DRENMI-584345 format. One record per residue: x, y, z of N, C-alpha, C in turn; chain; residue number from 1. Coordinates in nm, 2 decimals, m for minus. Layout:
<rs>
[[X; Y; Z]; [X; Y; Z]; [X; Y; Z]; "A"; NUM]
...
</rs>
This chain:
<rs>
[[8.82; m5.94; 12.83]; [8.71; m5.99; 12.82]; [8.64; m6.13; 12.91]; "A"; 1]
[[8.56; m6.16; 12.93]; [8.48; m6.28; 12.96]; [8.51; m6.36; 12.89]; "A"; 2]
[[8.53; m6.49; 12.96]; [8.46; m6.62; 12.86]; [8.40; m6.69; 12.98]; "A"; 3]
[[8.31; m6.76; 12.92]; [8.17; m6.81; 12.91]; [8.22; m6.96; 12.86]; "A"; 4]
[[8.17; m7.06; 12.92]; [8.23; m7.17; 12.89]; [7.99; m7.27; 12.86]; "A"; 5]
[[7.96; m7.33; 12.77]; [7.89; m7.38; 12.77]; [7.86; m7.52; 12.88]; "A"; 6]
[[7.81; m7.53; 12.96]; [7.79; m7.66; 13.01]; [7.70; m7.76; 12.96]; "A"; 7]
[[7.60; m7.74; 12.93]; [7.53; m7.80; 12.88]; [7.38; m7.87; 12.99]; "A"; 8]
[[7.39; m7.84; 13.14]; [7.29; m7.83; 13.18]; [7.20; m7.99; 13.12]; "A"; 9]
[[7.08; m7.97; 13.15]; [6.96; m8.05; 13.10]; [6.93; m8.07; 13.00]; "A"; 10]
[[6.94; m7.95; 12.90]; [6.83; m7.94; 12.74]; [6.96; m7.84; 12.70]; "A"; 11]
[[6.92; m7.81; 12.56]; [7.01; m7.75; 12.50]; [6.99; m7.58; 12.45]; "A"; 12]
[[6.88; m7.53; 12.53]; [6.84; m7.37; 12.53]; [6.96; m7.27; 12.53]; "A"; 13]
[[7.03; m7.19; 12.42]; [7.15; m7.13; 12.46]; [7.12; m7.05; 12.58]; "A"; 14]
[[6.99; m6.98; 12.53]; [6.98; m6.87; 12.61]; [6.95; m6.88; 12.80]; "A"; 15]
[[6.94; m7.00; 12.85]; [6.91; m7.08; 12.94]; [7.02; m7.01; 13.02]; "A"; 16]
[[7.02; m6.95; 13.15]; [7.12; m6.91; 13.19]; [7.22; m7.05; 13.29]; "A"; 17]
[[7.13; m7.11; 13.33]; [7.19; m7.23; 13.40]; [7.25; m7.32; 13.33]; "A"; 18]
[[7.25; m7.34; 13.22]; [7.37; m7.41; 13.05]; [7.53; m7.32; 13.01]; "A"; 19]
[[7.48; m7.25; 13.15]; [7.65; m7.19; 13.10]; [7.72; m7.15; 13.31]; "A"; 20]
[[7.88; m7.18; 13.25]; [7.96; m7.22; 13.37]; [7.92; m7.09; 13.47]; "A"; 21]
[[7.90; m6.93; 13.45]; [7.91; m6.84; 13.49]; [7.74; m6.86; 13.58]; "A"; 22]
[[7.66; m6.92; 13.49]; [7.53; m6.89; 13.59]; [7.45; m6.78; 13.48]; "A"; 23]
[[7.48; m6.74; 13.35]; [7.46; m6.63; 13.29]; [7.43; m6.65; 13.12]; "A"; 24]
[[7.33; m6.63; 13.07]; [7.37; m6.65; 12.95]; [7.47; m6.55; 12.87]; "A"; 25]
[[7.55; m6.60; 12.75]; [7.67; m6.48; 12.76]; [7.60; m6.37; 12.63]; "A"; 26]
[[7.70; m6.27; 12.69]; [7.59; m6.14; 12.56]; [7.75; m6.10; 12.50]; "A"; 27]
[[7.69; m5.98; 12.39]; [7.76; m5.96; 12.32]; [7.90; m5.87; 12.39]; "A"; 28]
[[8.05; m5.91; 12.33]; [8.11; m5.85; 12.38]; [8.18; m5.96; 12.44]; "A"; 29]
[[8.14; m6.09; 12.53]; [8.20; m6.20; 12.56]; [8.25; m6.32; 12.45]; "A"; 30]
[[8.33; m6.38; 12.50]; [8.42; m6.47; 12.45]; [8.35; m6.64; 12.48]; "A"; 31]
[[8.32; m6.72; 12.40]; [8.26; m6.80; 12.44]; [8.29; m6.92; 12.38]; "A"; 32]
[[8.29; m7.01; 12.45]; [8.34; m7.18; 12.45]; [8.25; m7.31; 12.44]; "A"; 33]
[[8.25; m7.38; 12.33]; [8.14; m7.42; 12.29]; [8.27; m7.58; 12.36]; "A"; 34]
[[8.25; m7.68; 12.44]; [8.32; m7.81; 12.44]; [8.25; m7.91; 12.38]; "A"; 35]
[[8.27; m8.03; 12.41]; [8.25; m8.15; 12.41]; [8.14; m8.18; 12.52]; "A"; 36]
[[8.02; m8.15; 12.50]; [7.95; m8.23; 12.62]; [7.81; m8.27; 12.57]; "A"; 37]
[[7.73; m8.35; 12.69]; [7.63; m8.41; 12.61]; [7.50; m8.36; 12.56]; "A"; 38]
[[7.49; m8.21; 12.63]; [7.38; m8.14; 12.56]; [7.41; m8.01; 12.48]; "A"; 39]
[[7.40; m8.04; 12.37]; [7.51; m7.93; 12.26]; [7.38; m7.77; 12.26]; "A"; 40]
[[7.42; m7.68; 12.26]; [7.36; m7.57; 12.28]; [7.30; m7.55; 12.07]; "A"; 41]
[[7.19; m7.46; 12.05]; [7.08; m7.49; 12.00]; [7.05; m7.32; 12.04]; "A"; 42]
[[7.06; m7.24; 11.93]; [7.04; m7.10; 11.94]; [6.91; m7.07; 11.96]; "A"; 43]
[[6.85; m7.00; 12.04]; [6.70; m7.02; 12.03]; [6.67; m6.88; 11.92]; "A"; 44]
[[6.75; m6.79; 11.90]; [6.71; m6.64; 11.79]; [6.84; m6.60; 11.80]; "A"; 45]
[[6.83; m6.49; 11.74]; [6.97; m6.42; 11.70]; [7.03; m6.37; 11.83]; "A"; 46]
[[7.14; m6.38; 11.78]; [7.21; m6.40; 11.91]; [7.36; m6.31; 11.91]; "A"; 47]
[[7.38; m6.21; 12.00]; [7.53; m6.14; 12.00]; [7.59; m6.20; 12.13]; "A"; 48]
[[7.69; m6.20; 12.06]; [7.88; m6.28; 12.16]; [7.95; m6.18; 12.08]; "A"; 49]
[[8.06; m6.21; 12.15]; [8.20; m6.10; 12.12]; [8.23; m6.23; 12.01]; "A"; 50]
[[8.31; m6.33; 12.07]; [8.38; m6.40; 11.94]; [8.28; m6.56; 12.04]; "A"; 51]
[[8.38; m6.66; 11.94]; [8.32; m6.84; 11.97]; [8.46; m6.94; 11.94]; "A"; 52]
[[8.43; m7.06; 12.00]; [8.54; m7.17; 11.97]; [8.47; m7.28; 12.02]; "A"; 53]
[[8.43; m7.32; 11.94]; [8.39; m7.49; 11.91]; [8.51; m7.58; 11.93]; "A"; 54]
[[8.51; m7.64; 12.02]; [8.60; m7.69; 12.06]; [8.54; m7.85; 12.00]; "A"; 55]
[[8.69; m7.92; 11.97]; [8.69; m8.06; 11.89]; [8.55; m8.11; 12.01]; "A"; 56]
[[8.52; m8.22; 11.91]; [8.38; m8.29; 11.97]; [8.30; m8.20; 12.01]; "A"; 57]
[[8.26; m8.06; 12.01]; [8.16; m7.95; 12.06]; [8.06; m7.99; 11.92]; "A"; 58]
[[7.95; m7.91; 11.99]; [7.85; m7.91; 11.84]; [7.78; m7.74; 11.87]; "A"; 59]
[[7.75; m7.67; 11.76]; [7.65; m7.55; 11.77]; [7.60; m7.63; 11.67]; "A"; 60]
[[7.41; m7.56; 11.75]; [7.32; m7.59; 11.64]; [7.26; m7.47; 11.61]; "A"; 61]
[[7.31; m7.41; 11.51]; [7.26; m7.25; 11.44]; [7.13; m7.20; 11.44]; "A"; 62]
[[7.07; m7.37; 11.44]; [6.87; m7.31; 11.43]; [6.83; m7.28; 11.29]; "A"; 63]
[[6.88; m7.20; 11.21]; [6.85; m7.05; 11.12]; [6.87; m6.97; 11.19]; "A"; 64]
[[6.97; m6.91; 11.28]; [6.98; m6.84; 11.34]; [7.09; m6.72; 11.29]; "A"; 65]
[[7.06; m6.62; 11.32]; [7.22; m6.51; 11.32]; [7.31; m6.51; 11.47]; "A"; 66]
[[7.41; m6.54; 11.41]; [7.50; m6.54; 11.54]; [7.56; m6.37; 11.50]; "A"; 67]
[[7.64; m6.29; 11.58]; [7.61; m6.19; 11.56]; [7.79; m6.21; 11.63]; "A"; 68]
[[7.91; m6.16; 11.60]; [7.99; m6.16; 11.68]; [8.05; m6.00; 11.65]; "A"; 69]
[[8.11; m5.95; 11.74]; [8.16; m5.78; 11.79]; [8.30; m5.79; 11.85]; "A"; 70]
[[8.31; m5.89; 11.88]; [8.49; m5.94; 11.93]; [8.48; m5.95; 12.13]; "A"; 71]
[[8.53; m6.04; 12.07]; [8.55; m6.13; 12.21]; [8.72; m6.09; 12.30]; "A"; 72]
[[8.78; m6.05; 12.25]; [8.92; m5.99; 12.27]; [8.97; m6.12; 12.25]; "A"; 73]
[[8.98; m6.22; 12.19]; [9.06; m6.33; 12.13]; [9.13; m6.27; 12.00]; "A"; 74]
[[9.24; m6.36; 11.96]; [9.29; m6.36; 11.83]; [9.23; m6.37; 11.71]; "A"; 75]
[[9.11; m6.48; 11.76]; [9.05; m6.61; 11.65]; [8.89; m6.51; 11.74]; "A"; 76]
[[8.82; m6.45; 11.62]; [8.69; m6.38; 11.66]; [8.60; m6.53; 11.63]; "A"; 77]
[[8.60; m6.65; 11.53]; [8.53; m6.74; 11.48]; [8.62; m6.88; 11.48]; "A"; 78]
[[8.59; m6.94; 11.53]; [8.67; m7.09; 11.54]; [8.64; m7.21; 11.58]; "A"; 79]
[[8.62; m7.26; 11.48]; [8.56; m7.43; 11.49]; [8.60; m7.53; 11.45]; "A"; 80]
[[8.63; m7.64; 11.54]; [8.76; m7.74; 11.56]; [8.62; m7.91; 11.57]; "A"; 81]
[[8.48; m7.77; 11.60]; [8.41; m7.94; 11.63]; [8.35; m7.92; 11.52]; "A"; 82]
[[8.13; m7.95; 11.51]; [8.05; m7.94; 11.45]; [7.93; m7.86; 11.44]; "A"; 83]
[[7.91; m7.78; 11.33]; [7.80; m7.72; 11.33]; [7.67; m7.78; 11.28]; "A"; 84]
[[7.61; m7.76; 11.28]; [7.45; m7.82; 11.25]; [7.34; m7.72; 11.20]; "A"; 85]
[[7.25; m7.73; 11.15]; [7.10; m7.65; 11.14]; [7.14; m7.51; 11.07]; "A"; 86]
[[7.22; m7.49; 11.00]; [7.22; m7.39; 10.93]; [7.28; m7.23; 11.02]; "A"; 87]
[[7.40; m7.22; 11.01]; [7.44; m7.09; 11.10]; [7.47; m7.03; 11.04]; "A"; 88]
[[7.41; m6.87; 11.06]; [7.44; m6.74; 10.96]; [7.57; m6.67; 11.07]; "A"; 89]
[[7.70; m6.62; 11.03]; [7.75; m6.53; 11.09]; [7.75; m6.41; 11.07]; "A"; 90]
[[7.81; m6.27; 11.14]; [7.78; m6.16; 11.10]; [7.85; m6.12; 11.20]; "A"; 91]
[[8.01; m6.06; 11.16]; [8.09; m6.01; 11.23]; [8.09; m5.86; 11.23]; "A"; 92]
[[8.09; m5.76; 11.34]; [8.05; m5.66; 11.34]; [8.14; m5.56; 11.39]; "A"; 93]
[[8.24; m5.63; 11.46]; [8.32; m5.54; 11.55]; [8.44; m5.61; 11.58]; "A"; 94]
[[8.53; m5.53; 11.65]; [8.66; m5.57; 11.70]; [8.79; m5.50; 11.58]; "A"; 95]
[[8.93; m5.55; 11.64]; [9.05; m5.55; 11.52]; [9.02; m5.62; 11.43]; "A"; 96]
[[9.15; m5.63; 11.37]; [9.18; m5.75; 11.29]; [9.17; m5.88; 11.35]; "A"; 97]
[[9.11; m5.96; 11.30]; [9.12; m6.12; 11.38]; [9.06; m6.21; 11.27]; "A"; 98]
[[9.13; m6.36; 11.33]; [9.11; m6.43; 11.21]; [9.00; m6.53; 11.23]; "A"; 99]
[[8.92; m6.64; 11.13]; [8.81; m6.67; 11.09]; [8.85; m6.82; 11.06]; "A"; 100]
[[8.85; m6.93; 11.16]; [8.89; m7.08; 11.13]; [8.79; m7.13; 11.16]; "A"; 101]
[[8.73; m7.20; 11.02]; [8.63; m7.28; 11.01]; [8.71; m7.41; 11.00]; "A"; 102]
[[8.77; m7.50; 11.05]; [8.82; m7.63; 11.04]; [8.77; m7.77; 11.05]; "A"; 103]
[[8.64; m7.77; 11.07]; [8.57; m7.87; 11.06]; [8.43; m7.93; 11.03]; "A"; 104]
[[8.38; m7.98; 11.09]; [8.24; m8.06; 11.03]; [8.12; m7.94; 11.01]; "A"; 105]
[[8.03; m7.95; 10.91]; [7.93; m7.83; 10.90]; [8.02; m7.69; 10.82]; "A"; 106]
[[7.92; m7.59; 10.83]; [7.97; m7.51; 10.75]; [7.90; m7.33; 10.79]; "A"; 107]
[[7.94; m7.27; 10.79]; [7.88; m7.13; 10.85]; [7.73; m7.11; 10.70]; "A"; 108]
[[7.65; m7.09; 10.68]; [7.59; m7.08; 10.62]; [7.61; m6.92; 10.53]; "A"; 109]
[[7.61; m6.84; 10.56]; [7.61; m6.69; 10.51]; [7.70; m6.64; 10.62]; "A"; 110]
[[7.77; m6.56; 10.55]; [7.89; m6.49; 10.65]; [7.89; m6.34; 10.60]; "A"; 111]
[[7.82; m6.22; 10.67]; [7.89; m6.10; 10.70]; [7.95; m6.02; 10.78]; "A"; 112]
[[8.08; m5.99; 10.68]; [8.16; m5.86; 10.73]; [8.11; m5.70; 10.72]; "A"; 113]
[[8.10; m5.62; 10.82]; [8.02; m5.50; 10.85]; [8.11; m5.43; 10.91]; "A"; 114]
[[8.25; m5.41; 10.91]; [8.35; m5.33; 11.01]; [8.46; m5.26; 10.90]; "A"; 115]
[[8.45; m5.19; 10.85]; [8.55; m5.11; 10.81]; [8.64; m5.10; 10.82]; "A"; 116]
[[8.69; m5.10; 10.97]; [8.83; m5.12; 10.99]; [8.89; m5.16; 11.03]; "A"; 117]
[[8.88; m5.29; 10.98]; [8.94; m5.44; 10.98]; [8.96; m5.55; 10.90]; "A"; 118]
[[9.04; m5.61; 10.89]; [9.07; m5.72; 10.83]; [9.04; m5.87; 10.85]; "A"; 119]
[[8.96; m5.98; 10.84]; [8.95; m6.11; 10.86]; [9.01; m6.20; 10.83]; "A"; 120]
[[9.09; m6.25; 10.84]; [9.15; m6.37; 10.75]; [9.13; m6.50; 10.77]; "A"; 121]
[[9.12; m6.53; 10.72]; [9.07; m6.74; 10.67]; [9.19; m6.77; 10.68]; "A"; 122]
[[9.24; m6.88; 10.80]; [9.25; m7.01; 10.83]; [9.24; m7.12; 10.82]; "A"; 123]
[[9.22; m7.19; 10.73]; [9.13; m7.30; 10.71]; [9.03; m7.30; 10.61]; "A"; 124]
[[8.94; m7.38; 10.47]; [8.92; m7.39; 10.40]; [8.79; m7.32; 10.47]; "A"; 125]
[[8.69; m7.28; 10.32]; [8.59; m7.17; 10.44]; [8.47; m7.24; 10.31]; "A"; 126]
[[8.35; m7.24; 10.32]; [8.27; m7.28; 10.24]; [8.14; m7.23; 10.33]; "A"; 127]
[[8.09; m7.14; 10.23]; [7.94; m7.07; 10.23]; [7.87; m7.06; 10.14]; "A"; 128]
[[7.74; m7.03; 10.14]; [7.65; m7.01; 10.11]; [7.59; m6.88; 10.03]; "A"; 129]
[[7.67; m6.80; 10.11]; [7.62; m6.65; 10.07]; [7.77; m6.55; 10.16]; "A"; 130]
[[7.83; m6.49; 10.07]; [7.91; m6.40; 10.14]; [7.90; m6.24; 10.13]; "A"; 131]
[[7.89; m6.16; 10.21]; [7.80; m6.01; 10.16]; [7.93; m5.97; 10.30]; "A"; 132]
[[8.03; m5.90; 10.20]; [8.13; m5.79; 10.30]; [8.08; m5.66; 10.29]; "A"; 133]
[[8.03; m5.60; 10.35]; [7.94; m5.51; 10.35]; [8.08; m5.32; 10.39]; "A"; 134]
[[8.13; m5.39; 10.48]; [8.25; m5.32; 10.51]; [8.37; m5.37; 10.55]; "A"; 135]
[[8.46; m5.32; 10.56]; [8.59; m5.42; 10.60]; [8.64; m5.52; 10.46]; "A"; 136]
[[8.76; m5.63; 10.53]; [8.80; m5.75; 10.45]; [8.83; m5.83; 10.49]; "A"; 137]
[[8.87; m5.94; 10.38]; [8.83; m6.09; 10.38]; [8.94; m6.13; 10.36]; "A"; 138]
[[9.09; m6.13; 10.40]; [9.16; m6.21; 10.32]; [9.16; m6.38; 10.37]; "A"; 139]
[[9.19; m6.43; 10.26]; [9.15; m6.54; 10.21]; [9.33; m6.62; 10.25]; "A"; 140]
[[9.39; m6.56; 10.26]; [9.53; m6.59; 10.33]; [9.61; m6.71; 10.25]; "A"; 141]
[[9.59; m6.61; 10.07]; [9.64; m6.73; 9.98]; [9.75; m6.81; 9.98]; "A"; 142]
[[9.84; m6.76; 10.09]; [9.99; m6.84; 10.08]; [9.97; m6.96; 10.16]; "A"; 143]
[[9.85; m6.97; 10.21]; [9.80; m7.15; 10.31]; [9.74; m7.18; 10.21]; "A"; 144]
[[9.70; m7.18; 10.11]; [9.63; m7.29; 10.00]; [9.52; m7.32; 10.04]; "A"; 145]
[[9.43; m7.24; 10.13]; [9.27; m7.27; 10.23]; [9.22; m7.18; 10.08]; "A"; 146]
[[9.10; m7.32; 10.08]; [9.01; m7.28; 9.94]; [8.89; m7.16; 10.03]; "A"; 147]
[[8.86; m7.07; 9.93]; [8.70; m6.99; 10.01]; [8.66; m7.05; 9.89]; "A"; 148]
[[8.49; m7.12; 9.89]; [8.40; m7.13; 9.85]; [8.28; m7.08; 9.88]; "A"; 149]
[[8.18; m7.03; 9.75]; [8.07; m6.96; 9.73]; [7.94; m7.04; 9.70]; "A"; 150]
[[7.88; m7.10; 9.72]; [7.80; m7.20; 9.64]; [7.70; m7.09; 9.58]; "A"; 151]
[[7.66; m7.02; 9.63]; [7.58; m6.90; 9.60]; [7.59; m6.71; 9.56]; "A"; 152]
[[7.55; m6.67; 9.63]; [7.61; m6.50; 9.56]; [7.70; m6.49; 9.68]; "A"; 153]
[[7.77; m6.40; 9.61]; [7.89; m6.31; 9.66]; [7.88; m6.12; 9.67]; "A"; 154]
[[7.86; m6.07; 9.77]; [7.80; m5.94; 9.73]; [7.96; m5.83; 9.82]; "A"; 155]
[[8.01; m5.78; 9.75]; [8.13; m5.73; 9.80]; [8.15; m5.55; 9.78]; "A"; 156]
[[8.12; m5.49; 9.87]; [8.13; m5.34; 9.91]; [8.27; m5.32; 9.97]; "A"; 157]
[[8.35; m5.40; 10.03]; [8.45; m5.35; 10.15]; [8.58; m5.47; 10.03]; "A"; 158]
[[8.62; m5.54; 10.08]; [8.78; m5.59; 10.03]; [8.80; m5.76; 10.02]; "A"; 159]
[[8.81; m5.77; 9.90]; [8.82; m5.95; 9.94]; [8.96; m5.98; 9.83]; "A"; 160]
</rs>
């Protein structure tokens, strides 16, 4: 899978091609890296990537939008060692069994898992407002003592 890195350019619009190292905004199936740069990305609308890695010092402003992840070929489909601001909703629709690492500042507001053939393993504490498992499994990795906190609604048609 292709890896695309945010370079920040002169503004924060996530869909602007010049803000990415390849000269094109990422699309579904591509692995996205958000490093520590001056101008952090702000999701401009509903967005589809394969997977995402927010590096230490990096920031992703969800802007109240939905980020759909359909597998970027990485072992970890969502990895946050930076900060999430502006309410980020994440929907996971693709891929084989992968890891979700929410290890730093900010949080995913809503997490939806909709992939019947996969197990997504939580590695670090995960704090959500809403969790929906339409199809598939969220493994809370209970042997690692990581908390799963949902302050709002849990809908489980899969496995938790």
